[in-house]
C-alpha positions, -999 to +999 in steps of 0.1 A: -252-716+171-226-738+153-199-712+161-208-711+198-210-748+202-176-753+185-157-726+205-130-750+215-123-758+178-115-721+171-094-717+202-073-748+195-069-740+158-066-702+155-064-702+117-099-715+115-112-685+132-113-668+099-143-688+091-163-666+114-161-639+087-184-660+066-213-651+089-222-617+076-220-629+040-242-659+048-267-636+065-267-613+035-273-642+011-302-654+032-318-619+031-312-617-006-331-650-011-358-640+014-366-606+000-347-594-030-366-561-033-357-549+003-320-559-002-319-540-034-333-509-017-308-514+012-278-514-012-291-484-031-295-464+001-259-473+011-245-456-020-265-424-017-240-410+008-227-412+043-261-415+060-275-433+090-277-466+071-240-470+069-236-460+106-261-486+116-244-512+095-210-502+110-224-505+145-237-540+139-204-552+123-182-536+149-203-551+177-202-586+160-164-585+157-160-571+192-182-598+207-164-626+188-131-611+199-140-615+236-157-649+231-126-663+214-103-646+239-068-657+244-052-666+278-018-654+290+001-655+323+016-626+340+032-628+375+017-663+379-018-648+373-039-660+343-055-633+323-078-633+293-074-609+264-097-604+234-087-622+202-062-598+185-073-606+149-110-599+155-102-568+176-082-555+146-112-562+124-135-542+146-109-514+147-106-514+110-143-510+105-142-479+127-114-461+111-123-470+075-158-455+079-144-425+097-115-420+073-136-421+041-162-395+052-164-362+035-194-343+047-198-347+084-195-317+108-163-297+103-147-322+079-152-299+049-135-270+066-106-291+077-101-303+041-105-268+028-079-254+052-055-282+041-059-273+005-056-235+006-029-232+033+008-240+028+018-255+061+054-243+065+071-240+099+066-203+099+029-207+093+026-235+119+041-213+146+014-188+142-014-214+148-029-222+182-025-260+177+011-265+167+010-303+170-019-306+145-002-281+123+030-302+123+010-332+113-005-313+083+030-300+074+043-335+073+014-348+053+018-321+027+053-333+019+037-365+006+003-356-008-020-326-014-051-347-011-071-335+019-087-369+023-053-382+034-055-359+065-090-371+074-079-408+070-047-405+089-063-387+118-091-412+119-066-440+119-045-426+147-076-417+169-092-451+164-061-471+171-053-452+203-089-455+217-094-492+207-060-501+220-070-489+255-103-509+252-083-540+242-059-538+272-082-526+300-118-534+291-133-566+305-163-563+281-146-553+248-178-553+228-196-531+254-168-506+252-170-503+214-208-502+215-208-473+240-181-456+220-204-455+190-238-451+205-226-427+232-217-402+204-179-403+208-175-419+173-195-390+157-176-365+177-144-380+163-157-373+128-166-338+137-137-324+157-105-340+144-081-320+165-100-323+198-107-361+195-071-368+185-059-349+216-084-367+237-073-401+223-036-393+232-047-384+268-068-415+269-037-437+262-020-419+291-044-437+315-018-464+316+005-442+337-023-431+359-032-468+367+005-475+374+007-446+398+030-425+376+012-392+378+041-372+365+042-390+331+004-388+330+005-350+336+032-345+310+012-361+283-018-340+292+003-309+290 
């Protein structure tokens, strides 16, 4: 309630917007005082693995940041028209929660097989040319020049996919928090953790919607191809 009543304070002094981050910690402290046993069980369940507990927590945190991002939106003028855009800092916080959870997974869907393939195969140009997804093979070939850790592949793909999708939400969605909410609850977030190649390709095509809205169908088609 204090944050909502003092909205102008956050808009006039953007640096103070960081104080909104104290909300989840204050809530956790309140729960700890209220019922220590349940909070202890809650923390233990988090560390057992990548289960639904973490996904529910991620949903709550992402929605909170997304809602705050739209609530503390920033105004800008383009062609004498005033537009509002979600707060960039809070939108980045929401995006970070998504790609960190997605990038640190190790046992969802085909993640194991992607990591196994990254370890056993030597992604040279000759090998990449024999694969059906040359672009994804080039990405793995580039990554192998820096690290042999397969988790790096998962994290980088999660980062690229999330950044592309959330960027479109940021620029074109009127209800930023609703977009991120549907992205998670609609199953797309889980699909992104299951099919790395497919969701990365879909994210690239999703960004191309800019050209479709501008009437440049040729560029839009080239990106799809």
